[in-house]
MARBA-3410 file (N, C-alpha, C, O; in Angstrom, 1 decimal):
181
-88.6,111.5,-192.7,-87.9,111.3,-191.5,-86.4,111.1,-191.7,-85.6,111.7,-191.1 ~ -86.1,110.2,-192.6,-84.7,109.8,-192.8,-83.9,110.9,-193.5,-82.7,110.9,-193.5 ~ -84.7,111.8,-194.2,-84.0,112.9,-194.9,-83.2,113.8,-194.0,-82.1,114.2,-194.2 ~ -83.9,114.1,-192.8,-83.2,114.9,-191.8,-82.0,114.2,-191.2,-81.1,114.9,-190.8 ~ -82.1,112.9,-191.2,-80.9,112.2,-190.6,-79.7,112.3,-191.5,-78.6,112.1,-191.0
-79.9,112.5,-192.7,-78.8,112.6,-193.7,-78.1,114.0,-193.7,-77.0,114.2,-194.3 ~ -78.7,115.0,-193.0,-78.1,116.3,-192.9,-76.8,116.2,-192.0,-76.8,115.4,-191.1 ~ -75.8,117.0,-192.3,-74.6,116.9,-191.5,-74.9,117.3,-190.1,-75.5,118.3,-189.7 ~ -74.5,116.4,-189.2,-74.7,116.5,-187.8,-73.4,116.1,-187.0,-73.3,115.0,-186.5 ~ -72.5,117.0,-187.1,-71.2,116.7,-186.5,-70.8,117.6,-185.4,-71.2,118.8,-185.4
-70.1,117.1,-184.4,-69.6,117.8,-183.3,-68.2,117.3,-183.0,-68.0,116.1,-183.0 ~ -67.3,118.2,-182.9,-65.9,117.8,-182.6,-65.9,117.2,-181.2,-66.7,117.5,-180.3 ~ -64.9,116.3,-181.0,-64.7,115.8,-179.6,-64.4,116.8,-178.6,-64.9,116.7,-177.5 ~ -63.7,117.8,-179.0,-63.4,118.9,-178.1,-64.6,119.7,-177.6,-64.8,119.9,-176.4 ~ -65.5,120.0,-178.6,-66.7,120.7,-178.2,-67.6,119.7,-177.3,-68.2,120.2,-176.3
-67.7,118.4,-177.7,-68.5,117.5,-176.9,-67.9,117.4,-175.5,-68.7,117.4,-174.5 ~ -66.6,117.3,-175.3,-66.0,117.2,-174.0,-66.3,118.4,-173.1,-66.5,118.3,-171.9 ~ -66.4,119.5,-173.8,-66.7,120.8,-173.1,-68.1,120.8,-172.6,-68.5,121.2,-171.5 ~ -69.0,120.3,-173.5,-70.5,120.3,-173.2,-70.9,119.1,-172.3,-72.0,119.2,-171.7 ~ -70.1,118.0,-172.3,-70.6,116.8,-171.6,-71.0,117.0,-170.2,-72.1,116.5,-169.8
-70.3,117.6,-169.3,-70.7,117.7,-167.9,-72.1,118.4,-167.8,-72.9,118.0,-167.0 ~ -72.3,119.5,-168.6,-73.5,120.2,-168.5,-74.7,119.3,-169.0,-75.8,119.3,-168.5 ~ -74.5,118.6,-170.1,-75.5,117.7,-170.7,-75.8,116.6,-169.7,-77.0,116.3,-169.5 ~ -74.8,116.0,-169.1,-75.0,115.0,-168.1,-75.8,115.4,-166.9,-76.7,114.8,-166.4 ~ -75.5,116.6,-166.4,-76.2,117.2,-165.3,-77.6,117.5,-165.6,-78.5,117.2,-164.8
-77.9,118.0,-166.9,-79.2,118.3,-167.3,-80.1,117.0,-167.4,-81.3,117.0,-167.0 ~ -79.5,115.9,-167.9,-80.2,114.7,-168.0,-80.6,114.1,-166.6,-81.7,113.7,-166.4 ~ -79.6,114.1,-165.7,-79.9,113.7,-164.4,-80.9,114.5,-163.7,-81.8,114.1,-163.0 ~ -80.8,115.9,-163.9,-81.8,116.8,-163.3,-83.2,116.6,-163.8,-84.2,116.8,-163.1 ~ -83.3,116.1,-165.1,-84.6,115.8,-165.6,-85.1,114.5,-165.1,-86.3,114.3,-164.9
-84.2,113.6,-164.8,-84.7,112.2,-164.4,-85.1,112.3,-162.9,-86.1,111.6,-162.5 ~ -84.5,113.0,-162.1,-84.8,113.0,-160.6,-86.2,113.4,-160.3,-86.8,112.6,-159.5 ~ -86.9,114.4,-160.8,-88.3,114.7,-160.5,-89.2,113.6,-161.0,-90.2,113.3,-160.3 ~ -88.9,112.9,-162.1,-89.7,111.8,-162.5,-89.6,110.6,-161.5,-90.6,110.0,-161.2 ~ -88.4,110.4,-161.0,-88.2,109.3,-160.0,-89.0,109.7,-158.7,-89.7,108.8,-158.2
-88.9,110.9,-158.3,-89.6,111.3,-157.0,-91.1,111.4,-157.2,-91.8,111.0,-156.3 ~ -91.6,112.0,-158.2,-93.0,112.3,-158.4,-93.8,111.2,-159.1,-95.0,111.2,-159.0 ~ -93.1,110.4,-159.9,-93.7,109.3,-160.6,-94.9,109.7,-161.5,-95.9,109.1,-161.4 ~ -94.7,110.8,-162.3,-95.9,111.2,-163.1,-96.1,110.2,-164.3,-97.2,110.2,-164.9 ~ -95.0,109.5,-164.7,-95.1,108.7,-165.9,-93.9,107.7,-165.9,-93.0,107.9,-165.1
-94.0,106.7,-166.7,-92.8,105.9,-166.9,-92.2,106.3,-168.3,-92.9,106.9,-169.1 ~ -91.0,105.9,-168.5,-90.3,106.3,-169.7,-89.7,105.1,-170.4,-89.1,104.2,-169.8 ~ -90.0,105.1,-171.7,-89.4,104.0,-172.6,-88.5,104.8,-173.6,-88.9,105.7,-174.2 ~ -87.2,104.3,-173.6,-86.3,104.8,-174.6,-86.0,103.7,-175.6,-85.4,102.7,-175.3 ~ -86.6,103.9,-176.8,-86.4,102.9,-177.9,-85.0,103.2,-178.6,-84.8,104.3,-179.1
-84.2,102.2,-178.6,-82.9,102.4,-179.3,-82.8,101.3,-180.4,-82.8,100.1,-180.1 ~ -82.9,101.8,-181.6,-82.9,100.8,-182.8,-82.1,101.4,-183.9,-81.7,102.6,-183.9 ~ -82.0,100.7,-185.0,-81.3,101.2,-186.1,-80.3,100.2,-186.7,-80.4,99.0,-186.4 ~ -79.4,100.7,-187.5,-78.4,99.8,-188.2,-77.4,99.2,-187.3,-77.0,99.8,-186.3 ~ -77.0,98.0,-187.6,-75.9,97.3,-186.8,-74.7,98.1,-187.0,-74.4,98.6,-188.1
-73.9,98.3,-185.9,-72.6,99.0,-186.0,-72.8,100.5,-185.9,-71.8,101.2,-186.1 ~ -74.0,101.0,-185.7,-74.2,102.5,-185.7,-74.0,103.1,-184.4,-74.1,104.4,-184.3 ~ -73.6,102.4,-183.4,-73.3,103.0,-182.1,-74.4,102.9,-181.0,-74.4,103.6,-180.0 ~ -75.4,102.0,-181.2,-76.5,101.8,-180.3,-76.0,101.4,-178.9,-76.4,101.9,-177.9 ~ -75.0,100.4,-178.9,-74.5,99.9,-177.6,-73.8,101.0,-176.9,-73.9,101.1,-175.6
-73.0,101.8,-177.6,-72.3,102.9,-176.9,-73.2,103.9,-176.3,-73.0,104.5,-175.2 ~ -74.3,104.2,-177.0,-75.3,105.2,-176.5,-76.0,104.6,-175.3,-76.2,105.4,-174.3 ~ -76.3,103.3,-175.2,-76.9,102.8,-174.1,-76.0,102.8,-172.9,-76.3,103.1,-171.8 ~ -74.7,102.5,-173.1,-73.7,102.5,-172.1,-73.5,104.0,-171.5,-73.4,104.1,-170.3 ~ -73.6,104.9,-172.4,-73.5,106.3,-172.0,-74.7,106.7,-171.1,-74.6,107.4,-170.1
-75.9,106.3,-171.5,-77.1,106.5,-170.7,-76.9,106.0,-169.3,-77.3,106.6,-168.3 ~ -76.4,104.7,-169.2,-76.2,104.1,-167.9,-75.1,104.9,-167.1,-75.3,105.0,-165.9 ~ -74.2,105.5,-167.7,-73.2,106.3,-167.0,-73.7,107.7,-166.6,-73.3,108.2,-165.6 ~ -74.7,108.2,-167.3,-75.2,109.6,-167.1,-76.4,109.6,-166.2,-76.6,110.6,-165.5 ~ -77.2,108.5,-166.2,-78.4,108.6,-165.4,-78.3,107.8,-164.1,-77.3,107.1,-163.9
-79.3,107.9,-163.3,-79.3,107.1,-162.0,-79.7,105.7,-162.4,-80.9,105.4,-162.7 ~ -78.7,104.8,-162.5,-78.9,103.5,-163.0,-79.8,102.6,-162.1,-80.3,101.6,-162.5 ~ -80.1,103.1,-160.9,-81.0,102.3,-160.0,-82.4,102.3,-160.5,-83.2,101.5,-160.1 ~ -82.7,103.3,-161.4,-84.0,103.5,-161.9,-84.1,103.3,-163.4,-84.9,103.9,-164.1 ~ -83.1,102.5,-163.9,-83.0,102.3,-165.3,-82.8,100.8,-165.6,-82.0,100.1,-164.9
-83.5,100.2,-166.6,-83.3,98.9,-167.0,-83.2,98.8,-168.5,-83.9,99.6,-169.2 ~ -82.4,97.9,-169.0,-82.3,97.7,-170.4,-82.8,96.4,-170.8,-82.4,95.3,-170.3 ~ -83.8,96.3,-171.7,-84.3,95.1,-172.2,-83.9,94.9,-173.7,-84.3,95.7,-174.5 ~ -83.2,93.9,-174.0,-82.7,93.6,-175.4,-83.6,92.5,-175.9,-83.9,91.5,-175.3 ~ -84.1,92.8,-177.2,-85.0,91.8,-177.8,-84.4,91.3,-179.1,-84.0,92.1,-180.0
-84.4,90.0,-179.2,-84.0,89.4,-180.5,-85.2,88.6,-181.0,-86.3,89.2,-180.9 ~ -85.0,87.5,-181.5,-86.1,86.7,-182.0,-87.0,86.3,-180.9,-86.5,86.0,-179.8 ~ -88.3,86.2,-181.0,-89.2,85.9,-180.0,-89.0,84.4,-179.5,-88.7,83.5,-180.3 ~ -89.2,84.2,-178.2,-89.1,82.8,-177.7,-90.4,82.0,-178.1,-91.3,82.6,-178.6 ~ -90.4,80.7,-177.9,-91.6,79.9,-178.1,-92.8,80.5,-177.3,-93.9,80.5,-177.9
-92.5,80.8,-176.1,-93.6,81.4,-175.2,-94.2,82.7,-175.9,-95.4,82.9,-175.9 ~ -93.3,83.6,-176.3,-93.7,84.8,-176.9,-94.5,84.6,-178.2,-95.4,85.3,-178.5 ~ -94.1,83.6,-179.0,-94.8,83.3,-180.2,-96.3,82.9,-180.0,-97.1,83.0,-180.9 ~ -96.5,82.3,-178.8,-97.9,81.9,-178.5,-98.8,83.1,-178.1,-100.0,82.9,-177.9 ~ -98.2,84.3,-178.0,-98.9,85.4,-177.5,-99.0,86.5,-178.6,-98.4,86.4,-179.6
-99.8,87.6,-178.3,-99.8,88.7,-179.3,-98.4,89.2,-179.6,-97.6,89.2,-178.7 ~ -98.1,89.7,-180.8,-96.8,90.2,-181.1,-96.1,91.2,-180.2,-94.9,91.2,-180.1 ~ -96.9,92.0,-179.6,-96.3,93.1,-178.7,-96.3,92.7,-177.2,-95.9,93.5,-176.4 ~ -96.7,91.5,-176.9,-96.8,91.1,-175.5,-95.5,91.2,-174.8,-95.5,91.7,-173.6 ~ -94.4,90.7,-175.3,-93.2,90.7,-174.6,-92.7,92.1,-174.2,-92.0,92.3,-173.2
-93.0,93.1,-175.0,-92.7,94.5,-174.7,-93.6,95.0,-173.6,-93.2,95.7,-172.7 ~ -94.9,94.7,-173.7,-95.9,95.1,-172.7,-95.5,94.6,-171.4,-95.6,95.2,-170.3 ~ -95.1,93.3,-171.4,-94.7,92.6,-170.1,-93.6,93.3,-169.4,-93.5,93.2,-168.2 ~ -92.7,93.9,-170.1,-91.5,94.5,-169.5,-91.6,96.0,-169.3,-90.6,96.7,-169.1 ~ -92.8,96.6,-169.4,-93.0,98.0,-169.2,-92.5,98.4,-167.8,-92.8,97.7,-166.8
-91.9,99.6,-167.7,-91.4,100.0,-166.3,-92.5,100.6,-165.6,-93.5,101.1,-166.1 ~ -92.4,100.6,-164.2,-93.4,101.3,-163.4,-93.2,102.8,-163.5,-92.2,103.3,-164.0 ~ -94.2,103.6,-163.1,-94.1,105.0,-163.1,-92.9,105.5,-162.3,-92.6,104.9,-161.2 ~ -92.2,106.4,-162.8,-91.0,106.9,-162.2,-89.7,106.2,-162.7,-88.6,106.6,-162.4 ~ -89.9,105.1,-163.4,-88.8,104.3,-163.8,-88.6,104.5,-165.3,-89.5,104.9,-166.0
-87.4,104.1,-165.8,-87.1,104.2,-167.2,-86.6,102.8,-167.7,-85.8,102.2,-167.1 ~ -87.1,102.4,-168.9,-86.6,101.2,-169.5,-86.1,101.6,-170.9,-86.7,102.3,-171.7 ~ -84.9,101.0,-171.2,-84.4,101.1,-172.6,-84.8,99.9,-173.3,-84.6,98.8,-172.8 ~ -85.4,100.1,-174.5,-85.8,98.9,-175.3,-84.8,98.9,-176.4,-84.8,99.7,-177.4 ~ -83.9,97.9,-176.4,-82.8,97.7,-177.3,-83.3,96.7,-178.3,-83.4,95.5,-178.0
-83.6,97.1,-179.5,-84.2,96.2,-180.5,-85.7,96.3,-180.4,-86.3,95.4,-179.8 ~ -86.3,97.4,-180.8,-87.7,97.7,-180.5,-88.7,96.9,-181.4,-88.3,96.0,-182.2 ~ -89.9,97.2,-181.2,-91.0,96.5,-181.9,-91.0,96.8,-183.4,-91.7,96.2,-184.2 ~ -90.2,97.8,-183.8,-90.1,98.1,-185.2,-89.1,97.1,-185.9,-89.3,96.9,-187.1 ~ -88.2,96.6,-185.2,-87.1,95.8,-185.8,-87.6,94.6,-186.7,-87.2,94.5,-187.8
-88.4,93.8,-186.1,-88.8,92.6,-186.8,-89.7,92.9,-188.0,-89.7,92.3,-189.1 ~ -90.6,93.9,-187.8,-91.5,94.4,-188.9,-90.7,94.9,-190.1,-91.0,94.6,-191.2 ~ -89.8,95.8,-189.8,-88.9,96.4,-190.8,-88.1,95.3,-191.5,-87.9,95.3,-192.8 ~ -87.5,94.4,-190.7,-86.7,93.3,-191.3,-87.5,92.5,-192.2,-87.1,92.1,-193.3 ~ -88.7,92.1,-191.8,-89.6,91.2,-192.6,-90.0,92.0,-193.9,-90.1,91.3,-194.9
-90.2,93.3,-193.8,-90.6,94.0,-195.0,-89.4,94.1,-196.0,-89.6,93.9,-197.2 ~ -88.2,94.4,-195.4,-87.0,94.6,-196.3,-86.7,93.3,-197.0,-86.4,93.2,-198.2 ~ -86.8,92.1,-196.3,-86.5,90.8,-196.8,-87.7,90.2,-197.5,-87.6,89.0,-197.9 ~ -88.7,90.9,-197.7,-89.9,90.5,-198.4,-90.6,89.2,-197.8,-91.1,88.4,-198.5 ~ -90.5,89.1,-196.5,-91.2,88.0,-195.8,-92.7,88.3,-195.6,-93.5,87.5,-195.4
-93.0,89.6,-195.7,-94.4,90.1,-195.6,-94.7,91.0,-196.8,-93.8,91.7,-197.3 ~ -96.0,91.0,-197.2,-96.4,91.9,-198.3,-96.8,93.3,-197.7,-96.7,93.5,-196.5 ~ -97.1,94.2,-198.6,-97.5,95.5,-198.2,-98.6,95.6,-197.2,-98.6,96.4,-196.3 ~ -99.6,94.7,-197.4,-100.8,94.7,-196.6,-100.4,94.3,-195.2,-100.8,94.9,-194.2 ~ -99.6,93.2,-195.0,-99.2,92.8,-193.7,-98.3,93.8,-193.0,-98.4,94.1,-191.8
-97.5,94.5,-193.8,-96.6,95.6,-193.3,-97.5,96.7,-192.7,-97.2,97.2,-191.6 ~ -98.5,97.2,-193.5,-99.4,98.2,-193.0,-100.1,97.8,-191.8,-100.3,98.6,-190.9 ~ -100.6,96.6,-191.8,-101.3,96.1,-190.6,-100.4,96.1,-189.3,-100.9,96.5,-188.2 ~ -99.2,95.7,-189.5,-98.2,95.7,-188.4,-98.0,97.1,-187.9,-97.9,97.3,-186.7 ~ -97.9,98.1,-188.8,-97.6,99.5,-188.4,-98.8,100.0,-187.7,-98.7,100.8,-186.7
-100.0,99.7,-188.1,-101.3,100.1,-187.4,-101.3,99.5,-186.0,-101.6,100.2,-185.0 ~ -100.9,98.2,-185.9,-100.9,97.6,-184.6,-99.9,98.3,-183.7,-100.1,98.5,-182.5 ~ -98.7,98.7,-184.2,-97.7,99.4,-183.4,-98.2,100.7,-183.0,-98.1,101.2,-181.9 ~ -98.9,101.5,-183.9,-99.4,102.8,-183.6,-100.4,102.7,-182.5,-100.4,103.5,-181.6 ~ -101.3,101.7,-182.5,-102.3,101.5,-181.5,-101.6,101.2,-180.2,-102.0,101.7,-179.1
-100.6,100.3,-180.2,-99.9,100.0,-179.0,-99.2,101.2,-178.4,-99.3,101.4,-177.2 ~ -98.6,102.1,-179.2,-98.0,103.3,-178.7,-99.0,104.3,-178.2,-98.8,105.0,-177.2 ~ -100.2,104.3,-178.8,-101.3,105.2,-178.3,-101.7,104.7,-176.9,-102.0,105.5,-176.0 ~ -101.9,103.4,-176.8,-102.3,102.8,-175.5,-101.2,103.2,-174.4,-101.6,103.6,-173.3 ~ -100.0,103.0,-174.8,-98.9,103.4,-173.8,-99.0,104.8,-173.4,-98.9,105.2,-172.3
-99.2,105.7,-174.4,-99.3,107.1,-174.1,-100.5,107.4,-173.2,-100.4,108.2,-172.3 ~ -101.6,106.8,-173.5,-102.8,107.0,-172.6,-102.6,106.5,-171.2,-103.2,106.9,-170.3 ~ -101.6,105.6,-171.0,-101.3,105.0,-169.7,-100.1,105.7,-169.1,-99.4,105.2,-168.2 ~ -99.8,106.9,-169.6,-98.7,107.8,-169.0,-97.3,107.2,-169.2,-96.5,107.2,-168.3 ~ -97.1,106.7,-170.4,-95.7,106.2,-170.8,-95.2,107.2,-171.8,-95.7,107.4,-172.8
-94.1,107.8,-171.4,-93.3,108.7,-172.4,-92.4,107.8,-173.2,-91.6,107.1,-172.7 ~ -92.6,107.9,-174.5,-91.8,107.1,-175.5,-90.8,108.0,-176.2,-91.2,108.9,-176.9 ~ -89.5,107.7,-176.0,-88.5,108.5,-176.8,-87.9,107.5,-177.8,-87.3,106.5,-177.4 ~ -87.9,107.8,-179.0,-87.4,106.9,-180.1,-86.1,107.5,-180.7,-86.1,108.6,-181.1 ~ -85.1,106.6,-180.8,-83.9,107.0,-181.4,-83.5,105.9,-182.4,-83.4,104.7,-182.1
-83.3,106.3,-183.7,-83.0,105.5,-184.8,-81.5,105.8,-185.1,-81.3,107.0,-185.5 ~ -80.6,104.9,-185.0,-79.2,105.1,-185.3,-79.0,104.7,-186.8,-79.3,103.6,-187.3 ~ -78.4,105.7,-187.5,-78.2,105.6,-188.9,-76.8,106.1,-189.2,-76.4,107.1,-188.7 ~ -76.1,105.4,-190.1,-74.8,105.9,-190.6,-74.7,105.9,-192.1,-75.4,105.2,-192.7 ~ -73.8,106.7,-192.6,-73.6,106.6,-194.1,-73.1,105.2,-194.4,-72.4,104.6,-193.6
-73.4,104.7,-195.5,-73.1,103.3,-195.9,-71.7,102.9,-195.7,-71.3,101.9,-195.2 ~ -70.8,103.8,-196.2,-69.3,103.5,-196.1,-68.9,103.5,-194.7,-68.0,102.6,-194.3 ~ -69.4,104.4,-193.8,-69.0,104.4,-192.4,-69.5,103.1,-191.7,-68.8,102.5,-190.9 ~ -70.7,102.7,-192.0,-71.3,101.5,-191.4,-70.5,100.3,-191.8,-70.2,99.5,-191.0 ~ -70.1,100.2,-193.1,-69.3,99.0,-193.5,-68.0,99.0,-192.8,-67.5,97.9,-192.4
-67.3,100.1,-192.6,-66.0,100.2,-191.9,-66.2,99.7,-190.4,-65.5,98.9,-189.9 ~ -67.3,100.2,-189.8,-67.6,99.8,-188.4,-67.9,98.3,-188.3,-67.4,97.6,-187.3 ~ -68.7,97.8,-189.2,-69.0,96.3,-189.2,-67.7,95.5,-189.4,-67.6,94.5,-188.7 ~ -66.8,95.9,-190.3,-65.6,95.2,-190.5,-64.8,95.2,-189.2,-64.2,94.2,-188.8 ~ -64.7,96.3,-188.5,-63.9,96.4,-187.3,-64.5,95.5,-186.2,-63.8,94.9,-185.5
-65.9,95.5,-186.1,-66.5,94.7,-185.1,-66.3,93.2,-185.5,-66.0,92.4,-184.6 ~ -66.4,92.8,-186.7,-66.1,91.4,-187.1,-64.7,91.0,-186.8,-64.5,89.9,-186.3 ~ -63.8,91.9,-187.1,-62.3,91.6,-186.8,-62.1,91.4,-185.3,-61.4,90.5,-184.9 ~ -62.7,92.3,-184.5,-62.6,92.1,-183.0,-63.2,90.8,-182.6,-62.7,90.1,-181.7 ~ -64.4,90.5,-183.1,-65.1,89.2,-182.8,-64.3,88.0,-183.1,-64.1,87.1,-182.3
-63.7,88.0,-184.3,-62.9,86.9,-184.7,-61.6,86.7,-183.8,-61.3,85.7,-183.4 ~ -61.0,87.9,-183.5,-59.8,87.9,-182.7,-60.1,87.4,-181.3,-59.4,86.6,-180.7 ~ -61.3,87.8,-180.8,-61.7,87.4,-179.5,-62.0,85.9,-179.4,-61.7,85.2,-178.5 ~ -62.6,85.4,-180.5,-62.9,83.9,-180.6,-61.6,83.1,-180.6,-61.5,82.1,-180.0 ~ -60.6,83.6,-181.4,-59.3,82.9,-181.5,-58.7,82.9,-180.1,-58.1,81.9,-179.8
-58.7,84.0,-179.4,-58.1,84.0,-178.1,-58.8,83.1,-177.1,-58.1,82.4,-176.3 ~ -60.1,83.0,-177.2,-60.9,82.1,-176.3,-60.6,80.6,-176.6,-60.6,79.8,-175.7 ~ -60.3,80.3,-177.9,-60.0,78.9,-178.1,-58.5,78.6,-178.2,-58.1,77.4,-178.5 ~ -57.7,79.5,-177.8,-56.3,79.3,-177.7,-55.4,79.6,-178.9,-54.3,79.2,-178.9 ~ -56.0,80.2,-179.9,-55.2,80.5,-181.1,-54.7,82.0,-181.1,-55.5,82.8,-180.7
-53.5,82.2,-181.5,-53.0,83.6,-181.5,-52.6,84.1,-182.9,-52.2,85.2,-183.1
END
């Protein structure tokens, strides 16, 4: 899966600006029959590396789609209430109604992958978590939920540059908030 992500996928700003109105219209045209006919609900999973442009992509979706039928749910560490329930409960609780679309920012893959990378879980626990996720997604599919998954990935050097830029903005913003220039 990640091999195809490493293939060159570039578009100049000029070409994108030319295509943008048509793409925006096509997305809205696809959303409207779903809103009217309510054949299914839609989940858009937005996940991936920090600094890879996930926030910009979500902002663009809000600009291009009918935002009255769109909600974004961002997930970090589970709350105490969520820890008392099955691991996927908080996502299930926030499922959109048929005809509606929900963006899942920080999906159910995030904590499992992080725990695996940082060796907080062994291979057996990792495999069991993936099976649980697959069953959850199958259940959603059987309940007429369309799942669109987007994993944001950048080359390492580009990601490092973006993270430094974000950190610099964050520090500057904090200095301004506390009165330092």
